[in-house]
C-alpha positions as a Markdown table, in Angstrom:
| # | Residue | x | y | z |
|---|---|---|---|---|
| 1 | Unk | 40.4 | -10.9 | -1.9 |
| 2 | Unk | 36.7 | -10.7 | -1.4 |
| 3 | Unk | 34.6 | -12.8 | -3.7 |
| 4 | Unk | 31.6 | -11.3 | -5.5 |
| 5 | Unk | 28.5 | -13.5 | -5.6 |
| 6 | Unk | 26.5 | -12.7 | -8.7 |
| 7 | Unk | 22.9 | -13.3 | -9.9 |
| 8 | Unk | 23.2 | -16.6 | -11.7 |
| 9 | Unk | 21.6 | -17.4 | -15.1 |
| 10 | Unk | 19.3 | -20.2 | -14.0 |
| 11 | Unk | 18.0 | -20.8 | -17.6 |
| 12 | Unk | 19.2 | -20.0 | -21.1 |
| 13 | Unk | 16.6 | -17.2 | -21.5 |
| 14 | Unk | 16.9 | -15.6 | -18.1 |
| 15 | Unk | 17.9 | -12.0 | -18.2 |
| 16 | Unk | 16.8 | -10.9 | -14.7 |
| 17 | Unk | 15.1 | -12.3 | -11.6 |
| 18 | Unk | 13.7 | -11.6 | -8.2 |
| 19 | Unk | 15.8 | -12.3 | -5.1 |
| 20 | Unk | 13.0 | -13.7 | -3.0 |
| 21 | Unk | 14.8 | -14.7 | 0.2 |
| 22 | Unk | 18.2 | -15.0 | 1.8 |
| 23 | Unk | 18.9 | -18.1 | 3.9 |
| 24 | Unk | 22.1 | -16.6 | 5.2 |
| 25 | Unk | 22.8 | -13.3 | 7.1 |
| 26 | Unk | 25.8 | -11.0 | 7.1 |
| 27 | Unk | 28.5 | -12.6 | 9.2 |
| 28 | Unk | 27.3 | -16.2 | 8.7 |
| 29 | Unk | 29.8 | -18.9 | 7.8 |
| 30 | Unk | 29.3 | -20.3 | 4.3 |
| 31 | Unk | 30.4 | -23.8 | 3.1 |
| 32 | Unk | 30.4 | -24.9 | -0.5 |
| 33 | Unk | 27.0 | -26.4 | -1.3 |
| 34 | Unk | 25.1 | -24.3 | 1.4 |
| 35 | Unk | 21.8 | -22.8 | 0.1 |
| 36 | Unk | 22.4 | -19.1 | 0.0 |
| 37 | Unk | 19.2 | -17.6 | -1.4 |
| 38 | Unk | 15.9 | -18.3 | -3.3 |
| 39 | Unk | 15.7 | -16.8 | -6.7 |
| 40 | Unk | 12.4 | -16.4 | -8.7 |
| 41 | Unk | 12.9 | -16.6 | -12.4 |
| 42 | Unk | 10.3 | -16.3 | -15.2 |
| 43 | Unk | 9.2 | -19.9 | -14.7 |
| 44 | Unk | 10.1 | -21.1 | -11.2 |
| 45 | Unk | 11.6 | -20.4 | -7.9 |
| 46 | Unk | 14.9 | -22.1 | -7.3 |
| 47 | Unk | 17.5 | -22.3 | -4.6 |
| 48 | Unk | 21.1 | -21.0 | -5.2 |
| 49 | Unk | 24.0 | -22.9 | -3.6 |
| 50 | Unk | 27.4 | -21.5 | -2.7 |
| 51 | Unk | 30.4 | -22.6 | -4.7 |
| 52 | Unk | 33.0 | -21.1 | -2.4 |
| 53 | Unk | 33.5 | -21.1 | 1.4 |
| 54 | Unk | 34.0 | -18.1 | 3.6 |
| 55 | Unk | 32.0 | -15.5 | 5.6 |
| 56 | Unk | 29.1 | -13.6 | 4.1 |
| 57 | Unk | 30.5 | -10.2 | 4.4 |
| 58 | Unk | 27.9 | -8.1 | 2.8 |
| 59 | Unk | 24.4 | -8.6 | 1.3 |
| 60 | Unk | 24.1 | -6.2 | -1.6 |
| 61 | Unk | 20.6 | -7.1 | -2.9 |
| 62 | Unk | 18.0 | -7.3 | -0.2 |
| 63 | Unk | 15.1 | -9.8 | 0.1 |
| 64 | Unk | 12.2 | -9.1 | -2.3 |
| 65 | Unk | 14.3 | -7.1 | -4.8 |
| 66 | Unk | 12.9 | -7.4 | -8.3 |
| 67 | Unk | 14.5 | -7.0 | -11.8 |
| 68 | Unk | 18.0 | -8.0 | -10.6 |
| 69 | Unk | 20.0 | -8.5 | -13.8 |
| 70 | Unk | 22.0 | -11.6 | -14.5 |
| 71 | Unk | 25.6 | -11.3 | -13.3 |
| 72 | Unk | 24.8 | -8.3 | -11.0 |
| 73 | Unk | 26.6 | -8.6 | -7.7 |
| 74 | Unk | 24.1 | -9.7 | -5.0 |
| 75 | Unk | 26.5 | -10.4 | -2.1 |
| 76 | Unk | 30.2 | -10.4 | -1.2 |
| 77 | Unk | 32.0 | -13.4 | 0.4 |
| 78 | Unk | 35.0 | -12.9 | 2.6 |
| 79 | Unk | 37.9 | -15.3 | 2.6 |
| 80 | Unk | 39.9 | -16.3 | 5.7 |
| 81 | Unk | 41.5 | -13.3 | 7.4 |
| 82 | Unk | 39.5 | -10.7 | 5.4 |
| 83 | Unk | 37.3 | -8.1 | 7.1 |
| 84 | Unk | 34.2 | -6.2 | 6.0 |
| 85 | Unk | 36.4 | -3.1 | 5.6 |
| 86 | Unk | 38.2 | -4.9 | 2.7 |
| 87 | Unk | 35.1 | -4.7 | 0.6 |
| 88 | Unk | 35.2 | -1.9 | -2.0 |
| 89 | Unk | 31.5 | -0.7 | -1.7 |
| 90 | Unk | 31.9 | 1.9 | -4.4 |
| 91 | Unk | 32.7 | -0.9 | -7.0 |
| 92 | Unk | 29.4 | -2.7 | -6.3 |
| 93 | Unk | 26.7 | -1.9 | -8.9 |
| 94 | Unk | 23.8 | -2.2 | -6.4 |
| 95 | Unk | 20.3 | -2.7 | -7.9 |
| 96 | Unk | 17.6 | -0.8 | -6.1 |
| 97 | Unk | 14.8 | -2.5 | -4.2 |
| 98 | Unk | 11.3 | -1.8 | -5.5 |
| 99 | Unk | 10.5 | 0.1 | -2.3 |
| 100 | Unk | 13.2 | 2.8 | -2.9 |
| 101 | Unk | 11.6 | 6.2 | -3.1 |
| 102 | Unk | 11.9 | 7.9 | -6.5 |
| 103 | Unk | 13.1 | 11.2 | -4.9 |
| 104 | Unk | 16.0 | 9.7 | -3.1 |
| 105 | Unk | 19.5 | 9.3 | -4.4 |
| 106 | Unk | 21.9 | 6.9 | -2.7 |
| 107 | Unk | 24.5 | 9.5 | -1.9 |
| 108 | Unk | 24.5 | 12.5 | 0.5 |
| 109 | Unk | 25.0 | 15.4 | -1.9 |
| 110 | Unk | 26.9 | 17.3 | 0.8 |
| 111 | Unk | 29.7 | 14.8 | 0.5 |
| 112 | Unk | 30.0 | 15.2 | -3.3 |
| 113 | Unk | 32.5 | 17.7 | -4.4 |
| 114 | Unk | 32.2 | 18.5 | -8.1 |
| 115 | Unk | 35.4 | 19.6 | -9.7 |
| 116 | Unk | 36.4 | 19.5 | -13.3 |
| 117 | Unk | 39.8 | 18.4 | -12.3 |
| 118 | Unk | 38.4 | 15.3 | -10.5 |
| 119 | Unk | 36.1 | 14.1 | -13.2 |
| 120 | Unk | 36.9 | 10.7 | -14.6 |
| 121 | Unk | 37.1 | 9.9 | -18.3 |
| 122 | Unk | 33.9 | 9.2 | -20.2 |
| 123 | Unk | 32.6 | 5.8 | -19.4 |
| 124 | Unk | 32.3 | 4.6 | -22.9 |
| 125 | Unk | 35.9 | 3.6 | -22.6 |
| 126 | Unk | 35.2 | 1.2 | -19.8 |
| 127 | Unk | 33.3 | -2.1 | -19.9 |
| 128 | Unk | 31.0 | -1.3 | -16.9 |
| 129 | Unk | 28.9 | 1.7 | -16.1 |
| 130 | Unk | 28.5 | 2.7 | -12.4 |
| 131 | Unk | 25.4 | 4.7 | -11.6 |
| 132 | Unk | 23.0 | 5.1 | -8.7 |
| 133 | Unk | 19.7 | 3.3 | -9.0 |
| 134 | Unk | 17.8 | 6.6 | -9.2 |
| 135 | Unk | 20.2 | 7.9 | -12.0 |
| 136 | Unk | 19.5 | 4.7 | -13.9 |
| 137 | Unk | 15.7 | 5.1 | -13.7 |
| 138 | Unk | 15.9 | 8.8 | -14.6 |
| 139 | Unk | 18.1 | 8.0 | -17.6 |
| 140 | Unk | 15.7 | 5.3 | -18.7 |
| 141 | Unk | 12.7 | 7.6 | -18.4 |
| 142 | Unk | 14.5 | 10.3 | -20.5 |
| 143 | Unk | 15.8 | 7.8 | -23.0 |
| 144 | Unk | 19.4 | 8.8 | -22.2 |
| 145 | Unk | 22.2 | 6.3 | -22.8 |
| 146 | Unk | 24.4 | 6.2 | -19.7 |
| 147 | Unk | 27.5 | 5.5 | -21.9 |
| 148 | Unk | 27.6 | 9.2 | -22.8 |
| 149 | Unk | 27.4 | 10.5 | -19.2 |
| 150 | Unk | 30.5 | 11.6 | -17.2 |
| 151 | Unk | 29.8 | 10.8 | -13.6 |
| 152 | Unk | 30.6 | 13.3 | -10.8 |
| 153 | Unk | 29.9 | 11.0 | -7.9 |
| 154 | Unk | 32.4 | 9.0 | -5.8 |
| 155 | Unk | 34.9 | 7.3 | -8.1 |
| 156 | Unk | 33.1 | 8.5 | -11.2 |
| 157 | Unk | 29.6 | 7.1 | -10.4 |
| 158 | Unk | 26.8 | 8.7 | -12.2 |
| 159 | Unk | 24.3 | 10.4 | -9.9 |
| 160 | Unk | 21.0 | 12.2 | -10.2 |
| 161 | Unk | 22.5 | 15.6 | -10.8 |
| 162 | Unk | 24.4 | 14.2 | -13.8 |
| 163 | Unk | 21.2 | 13.1 | -15.5 |
| 164 | Unk | 19.3 | 16.3 | -14.7 |
| 165 | Unk | 22.2 | 18.4 | -16.0 |
| 166 | Unk | 22.7 | 16.4 | -19.2 |
| 167 | Unk | 22.0 | 18.4 | -22.4 |
| 168 | Unk | 20.3 | 15.8 | -24.5 |
| 169 | Unk | 20.7 | 17.9 | -27.7 |
| 170 | Unk | 24.5 | 17.6 | -27.8 |
| 171 | Unk | 24.7 | 13.8 | -27.8 |
| 172 | Unk | 22.7 | 10.9 | -29.3 |
| 173 | Unk | 20.1 | 9.2 | -27.1 |
| 174 | Unk | 18.8 | 5.7 | -27.2 |
| 175 | Unk | 15.7 | 5.1 | -29.2 |
| 176 | Unk | 12.9 | 2.7 | -28.5 |
| 177 | Unk | 13.3 | -0.4 | -30.7 |
| 178 | Unk | 11.1 | -0.5 | -33.8 |
| 179 | Unk | 10.2 | -4.0 | -32.8 |
| 180 | Unk | 8.8 | -3.0 | -29.4 |
| 181 | Unk | 5.5 | -4.7 | -28.7 |
| 182 | Unk | 2.6 | -2.4 | -27.6 |
| 183 | Unk | 0.7 | -3.6 | -24.6 |
| 184 | Unk | -2.4 | -1.7 | -25.7 |
| 185 | Unk | -4.5 | 0.8 | -23.8 |
| 186 | Unk | -3.5 | 1.5 | -20.2 |
| 187 | Unk | -6.3 | -0.2 | -18.3 |
| 188 | Unk | -5.2 | 1.4 | -15.0 |
| 189 | Unk | -5.4 | 5.0 | -16.4 |
| 190 | Unk | -8.7 | 4.3 | -18.1 |
| 191 | Unk | -10.2 | 2.7 | -15.0 |
| 192 | Unk | -9.1 | 5.6 | -12.8 |
| 193 | Unk | -10.4 | 8.1 | -15.3 |
| 194 | Unk | -13.8 | 6.5 | -15.4 |
| 195 | Unk | -13.9 | 6.0 | -11.6 |
| 196 | Unk | -14.1 | 2.2 | -11.9 |
| 197 | Unk | -13.4 | 0.2 | -8.7 |
| 198 | Unk | -10.8 | -2.6 | -8.8 |
| 199 | Unk | -8.3 | -4.6 | -6.8 |
| 200 | Unk | -4.7 | -4.3 | -8.0 |
| 201 | Unk | -2.9 | -7.6 | -8.0 |
| 202 | Unk | 0.8 | -7.1 | -8.8 |
| 203 | Unk | 2.2 | -9.1 | -11.7 |
| 204 | Unk | 5.0 | -11.4 | -10.6 |
| 205 | Unk | 8.1 | -11.9 | -12.9 |
| 206 | Unk | 6.7 | -15.2 | -14.3 |
| 207 | Unk | 3.5 | -13.6 | -15.5 |
| 208 | Unk | 5.3 | -10.7 | -17.0 |
| 209 | Unk | 7.6 | -13.0 | -19.1 |
| 210 | Unk | 4.8 | -15.3 | -20.1 |
| 211 | Unk | 2.7 | -12.3 | -21.2 |
| 212 | Unk | 5.5 | -10.9 | -23.2 |
| 213 | Unk | 6.2 | -14.2 | -25.0 |
| 214 | Unk | 2.6 | -14.8 | -25.8 |
| 215 | Unk | 2.3 | -11.4 | -27.4 |
| 216 | Unk | 5.5 | -11.9 | -29.4 |
| 217 | Unk | 4.3 | -15.4 | -30.5 |
| 218 | Unk | 0.9 | -14.1 | -31.7 |
| 219 | Unk | 2.4 | -11.1 | -33.5 |
| 220 | Unk | 5.5 | -12.8 | -35.0 |
| 221 | Unk | 4.4 | -16.4 | -35.7 |
| 222 | Unk | 2.0 | -17.0 | -38.5 |
| 223 | Unk | -0.6 | -19.2 | -36.8 |
| 224 | Unk | -3.2 | -21.3 | -38.6 |
| 225 | Unk | -5.5 | -23.9 | -37.0 |
| 226 | Unk | -6.7 | -27.4 | -37.9 |
| 227 | Unk | -9.4 | -29.2 | -35.9 |
| 228 | Unk | -10.2 | -32.9 | -35.9 |
| 229 | Unk | -12.9 | -34.8 | -34.1 |
| 230 | Unk | -11.9 | -38.0 | -32.4 |
| 231 | Unk | -14.1 | -40.8 | -31.1 |
| 232 | Unk | -12.8 | -41.9 | -27.7 |
| 233 | Unk | -15.1 | -44.7 | -26.6 |
| 234 | Unk | -12.4 | -47.4 | -27.1 |
| 235 | Unk | -9.9 | -45.2 | -25.3 |
| 236 | Unk | -12.3 | -44.8 | -22.3 |
| 237 | Unk | -12.9 | -48.5 | -22.1 |
| 238 | Unk | -9.2 | -49.2 | -22.2 |
| 239 | Unk | -8.5 | -46.5 | -19.6 |
| 240 | Unk | -11.1 | -48.1 | -17.3 |
| 241 | Unk | -9.6 | -51.6 | -17.6 |
| 242 | Unk | -6.1 | -50.3 | -17.1 |
| 243 | Unk | -7.0 | -48.4 | -13.9 |
| 244 | Unk | -9.0 | -51.3 | -12.5 |
| 245 | Unk | -6.1 | -53.6 | -13.0 |
| 246 | Unk | -3.8 | -51.0 | -11.4 |
| 247 | Unk | -5.8 | -51.4 | -8.2 |
| 248 | Unk | -5.0 | -47.8 | -7.0 |
| 249 | Unk | -1.2 | -48.1 | -7.5 |
| 250 | Unk | -1.5 | -45.5 | -10.4 |
| 251 | Unk | -4.3 | -43.9 | -12.4 |
| 252 | Unk | -4.1 | -43.2 | -16.1 |
| 253 | Unk | -5.8 | -40.0 | -17.3 |
| 254 | Unk | -7.2 | -39.1 | -20.8 |
| 255 | Unk | -4.4 | -36.6 | -21.0 |
| 256 | Unk | -1.8 | -39.3 | -20.6 |
| 257 | Unk | -3.3 | -41.1 | -23.6 |
| 258 | Unk | -3.2 | -37.8 | -25.5 |
| 259 | Unk | 0.5 | -37.2 | -24.7 |
| 260 | Unk | 1.4 | -40.8 | -25.8 |
| 261 | Unk | -0.7 | -40.5 | -29.0 |
| 262 | Unk | 1.0 | -37.2 | -29.9 |
| 263 | Unk | 4.4 | -38.7 | -29.3 |
| 264 | Unk | 3.6 | -41.8 | -31.4 |
| 265 | Unk | 2.3 | -39.6 | -34.2 |
| 266 | Unk | 5.4 | -37.5 | -34.2 |
| 267 | Unk | 7.5 | -40.7 | -34.3 |
| 268 | Unk | 5.5 | -42.0 | -37.3 |
| 269 | Unk | 5.4 | -38.6 | -38.9 |
| 270 | Unk | 8.4 | -36.5 | -37.9 |
| 271 | Unk | 7.7 | -33.7 | -40.4 |
| 272 | Unk | 5.5 | -32.1 | -37.7 |
| 273 | Unk | 8.2 | -32.4 | -35.0 |
| 274 | Unk | 10.1 | -29.3 | -36.1 |
| 275 | Unk | 11.1 | -25.7 | -35.3 |
| 276 | Unk | 11.7 | -22.8 | -37.6 |
| 277 | Unk | 15.0 | -20.9 | -38.0 |
| 278 | Unk | 15.9 | -18.4 | -40.8 |
| 279 | Unk | 18.6 | -20.8 | -42.0 |
| 280 | Unk | 16.9 | -24.1 | -41.8 |
| 281 | Unk | 14.0 | -26.1 | -40.4 |
| 282 | Unk | 15.1 | -28.2 | -37.4 |
| 283 | Unk | 13.5 | -31.7 | -37.4 |
| 284 | Unk | 13.9 | -33.3 | -33.9 |
| 285 | Unk | 14.7 | -37.0 | -33.3 |
| 286 | Unk | 12.8 | -37.3 | -30.1 |
| 287 | Unk | 9.2 | -36.3 | -29.1 |
| 288 | Unk | 9.8 | -34.1 | -26.1 |
| 289 | Unk | 6.2 | -33.1 | -25.1 |
| 290 | Unk | 5.6 | -29.9 | -23.2 |
| 291 | Unk | 2.5 | -30.2 | -21.1 |
| 292 | Unk | 0.7 | -26.9 | -20.1 |
| 293 | Unk | 0.2 | -26.7 | -16.3 |
| 294 | Unk | -1.7 | -23.9 | -14.6 |
| 295 | Unk | 0.0 | -22.6 | -11.4 |
| 296 | Unk | -0.8 | -19.8 | -8.9 |
| 297 | Unk | 2.0 | -17.8 | -10.6 |
| 298 | Unk | 1.0 | -18.4 | -14.2 |
| 299 | Unk | 1.3 | -21.0 | -17.0 |
| 300 | Unk | 4.3 | -23.3 | -17.2 |
| 301 | Unk | 5.1 | -26.2 | -19.5 |
| 302 | Unk | 7.1 | -29.0 | -18.0 |
| 303 | Unk | 8.4 | -31.5 | -20.5 |
| 304 | Unk | 7.9 | -35.3 | -20.8 |
| 305 | Unk | 11.2 | -36.1 | -22.7 |
| 306 | Unk | 11.3 | -38.9 | -25.3 |
| 307 | Unk | 7.6 | -39.6 | -24.6 |
| 308 | Unk | 7.5 | -42.0 | -27.6 |
| 309 | Unk | 9.8 | -44.4 | -25.7 |
| 310 | Unk | 7.7 | -44.4 | -22.5 |
| 311 | Unk | 4.6 | -46.4 | -21.6 |
| 312 | Unk | 1.3 | -44.9 | -20.3 |
| 313 | Unk | 2.1 | -45.7 | -16.7 |
| 314 | Unk | 5.5 | -44.0 | -16.9 |
| 315 | Unk | 4.0 | -40.9 | -18.6 |
| 316 | Unk | 1.3 | -40.7 | -16.0 |
| 317 | Unk | 3.7 | -40.9 | -13.0 |
| 318 | Unk | 6.0 | -38.4 | -14.6 |
| 319 | Unk | 3.3 | -35.9 | -15.5 |
| 320 | Unk | 1.9 | -35.9 | -11.9 |
| 321 | Unk | 5.4 | -35.4 | -10.5 |
| 322 | Unk | 6.2 | -32.5 | -12.9 |
| 323 | Unk | 2.8 | -30.8 | -12.4 |
| 324 | Unk | 3.1 | -31.0 | -8.6 |
| 325 | Unk | 6.5 | -29.5 | -8.5 |
| 326 | Unk | 5.5 | -26.9 | -11.1 |
| 327 | Unk | 2.8 | -25.6 | -8.9 |
| 328 | Unk | 5.3 | -25.4 | -6.0 |
| 329 | Unk | 7.8 | -23.6 | -8.2 |
| 330 | Unk | 10.4 | -26.4 | -7.8 |
| 331 | Unk | 11.1 | -27.4 | -11.4 |
| 332 | Unk | 14.7 | -27.4 | -12.6 |
| 333 | Unk | 15.4 | -25.3 | -15.7 |
| 334 | Unk | 16.0 | -28.4 | -17.9 |
| 335 | Unk | 12.5 | -29.7 | -16.9 |
| 336 | Unk | 10.7 | -26.8 | -18.6 |
| 337 | Unk | 13.2 | -25.3 | -21.0 |
| 338 | Unk | 13.0 | -26.8 | -24.5 |
| 339 | Unk | 10.4 | -29.3 | -25.7 |
| 340 | Unk | 9.5 | -30.0 | -29.4 |
| 341 | Unk | 5.7 | -30.0 | -29.2 |
| 342 | Unk | 3.1 | -28.7 | -26.7 |
| 343 | Unk | -0.2 | -30.1 | -25.4 |
| 344 | Unk | -2.8 | -28.0 | -23.7 |
| 345 | Unk | -5.9 | -29.7 | -22.3 |
| 346 | Unk | -8.9 | -27.8 | -20.9 |
| 347 | Unk | -11.3 | -30.7 | -21.2 |
| 348 | Unk | -11.4 | -31.2 | -17.5 |
| 349 | Unk | -13.1 | -27.8 | -17.3 |
| 350 | Unk | -15.8 | -28.7 | -19.7 |
| 351 | Unk | -14.3 | -26.6 | -22.6 |
| 352 | Unk | -15.3 | -28.3 | -25.9 |
| 353 | Unk | -12.7 | -26.7 | -28.1 |
| 354 | Unk | -10.3 | -23.8 | -28.2 |
| 355 | Unk | -7.3 | -22.4 | -30.1 |
| 356 | Unk | -4.0 | -22.4 | -28.2 |
| 357 | Unk | -1.1 | -20.0 | -28.8 |
| 358 | Unk | 2.2 | -21.6 | -30.1 |
| 359 | Unk | 5.1 | -21.8 | -27.6 |
| 360 | Unk | 8.1 | -20.7 | -29.7 |
| 361 | Unk | 10.4 | -21.9 | -30.9 |
| 362 | Unk | 8.1 | -24.9 | -31.2 |
| 363 | Unk | 6.0 | -25.1 | -34.4 |
| 364 | Unk | 2.9 | -26.8 | -33.0 |
| 365 | Unk | 0.6 | -27.0 | -30.0 |
| 366 | Unk | -2.4 | -29.3 | -29.7 |
| 367 | Unk | -5.5 | -27.9 | -27.8 |
| 368 | Unk | -7.6 | -30.7 | -26.4 |
| 369 | Unk | -11.3 | -30.3 | -25.5 |
| 370 | Unk | -13.8 | -32.2 | -23.4 |
| 371 | Unk | -15.2 | -35.6 | -24.4 |
| 372 | Unk | -18.9 | -35.2 | -25.2 |
| 373 | Unk | -21.6 | -37.9 | -25.9 |
| 374 | Unk | -23.6 | -37.3 | -29.0 |
| 375 | Unk | -25.5 | -39.3 | -31.7 |
| 376 | Unk | -23.6 | -40.3 | -34.9 |
| 377 | Unk | -24.2 | -42.4 | -37.9 |
| 378 | Unk | -22.5 | -45.8 | -38.1 |
| 379 | Unk | -23.4 | -47.7 | -41.2 |
| 380 | Unk | -27.2 | -47.4 | -41.4 |
| 381 | Unk | -27.7 | -47.0 | -37.7 |
| 382 | Unk | -27.7 | -44.0 | -35.4 |
| 383 | Unk | -25.6 | -44.6 | -32.3 |
| 384 | Unk | -24.4 | -42.6 | -29.3 |
| 385 | Unk | -20.6 | -42.1 | -29.0 |
| 386 | Unk | -18.1 | -40.0 | -27.1 |
| 387 | Unk | -16.3 | -37.4 | -29.2 |
| 388 | Unk | -13.4 | -35.1 | -28.4 |
| 389 | Unk | -12.3 | -32.0 | -30.4 |
| 390 | Unk | -8.6 | -31.5 | -30.9 |
| 391 | Unk | -7.3 | -28.3 | -32.5 |
| 392 | Unk | -3.7 | -28.0 | -33.8 |
| 393 | Unk | -2.2 | -24.5 | -33.9 |
| 394 | Unk | 0.6 | -24.5 | -36.5 |
| 395 | Unk | 3.5 | -22.2 | -37.4 |
| 396 | Unk | 3.0 | -21.9 | -41.1 |
| 397 | Unk | 6.7 | -21.2 | -41.7 |
| 398 | Unk | 7.7 | -24.6 | -40.6 |
| 399 | Unk | 4.6 | -26.7 | -41.1 |
| 400 | Unk | 2.4 | -26.5 | -44.2 |
| 401 | Unk | -1.3 | -27.2 | -44.1 |
| 402 | Unk | -1.0 | -30.6 | -45.6 |
| 403 | Unk | 1.7 | -31.6 | -43.1 |
| 404 | Unk | -0.5 | -30.5 | -40.2 |
| 405 | Unk | -3.5 | -32.4 | -41.5 |
| 406 | Unk | -1.4 | -35.5 | -42.1 |
| 407 | Unk | -0.1 | -35.3 | -38.5 |
| 408 | Unk | -3.7 | -35.1 | -37.2 |
| 409 | Unk | -4.6 | -38.2 | -39.1 |
| 410 | Unk | -1.8 | -40.1 | -37.4 |
| 411 | Unk | -2.9 | -38.7 | -34.0 |
| 412 | Unk | -6.5 | -39.6 | -34.6 |
| 413 | Unk | -5.6 | -43.1 | -35.6 |
| 414 | Unk | -3.7 | -43.6 | -32.3 |
| 415 | Unk | -6.2 | -41.9 | -30.0 |
| 416 | Unk | -9.2 | -43.9 | -31.5 |
| 417 | Unk | -7.3 | -47.2 | -31.4 |
| 418 | Unk | -5.0 | -46.9 | -28.3 |
| 419 | Unk | -3.9 | -50.5 | -28.6 |
| 420 | Unk | -1.8 | -49.3 | -31.6 |
| 421 | Unk | 0.3 | -47.2 | -29.1 |
| 422 | Unk | 1.3 | -50.3 | -27.3 |
| 423 | Unk | 3.0 | -52.2 | -30.2 |
């Protein structure tokens, strides 16, 4: 029988994605391992491979369709001897492309014969609800739970008329969650009202998810901040000597030293390498450092795993590779999902200091500013040194103030005396 190809869950947190592009067309032969389509998730764009062989009988979700739910049918594969006619189209819960006009329903109303005798049983008794895309949108707009609707379309599918004819007062409706996060004033409505000129740049799926999680983090995680000033003259000399010795084969950055120093500090002081749960605080064995990388599609944090076990050269090569593939949207889920501690460095942009937002479920993120030359007192003398501000954002549920301060002392010790990271 025909095989349904569904939207895969490409990461543990993925709920929906965008089907960016099909690499196969209807009627094409498919072998196991062939790349079928390109899927955009909240963090990256990944290729989906076929696990079965056959003929691509029908593409259900077209190129460019957004908000395709995980496990929704996106295509149907025909096995040997099967034909397109064998596909039960009415059983396919087809998501609508973003270009579908609001006033259209996917059925010709002239073909729908409404008869009380033909109505199917209420769909709360089945595990799956069949409805046209327009019916789903109308139900969502009116806060109507589809489980209470009896469909009058083909094979009991819910259509536009069912939603419009539904008497909301007779049945309970779904209510917005009390934990829903407000996005604030509607900038578009206000701008239009005031006659302000603007260019509208659509948000991709990645930016929407990142925005949602940042708001949730700031509103649900009790942040506090600790700043330490580190003198990096010794680090800069060491970096220069290492890079000169490398003779162009590799190049160590200040951020590579920061990642290594954070990892060593977490190894020496694991009380800061934690995550909060309602039942317990999880203390991690390895320092998996998430490194904030800006991409054209938004912020992403690829992970240097077990960084405490890696040398500066290995960290440098790995970060360059991860950052490059992050900007191309080619990271694998395991390369950006997880992490125990984050580092965000804006020093290369001349930013002296800033407060970063925690990346849940992690408990800490270190914001690194630019190195700056300034006078300082050493003994009885005034000298010029290079100093760098580092601010630790902390989840107060998992890390107390004293723990955060103690971690920064370990970090400062390593960053100011980098030879200590090598032994």
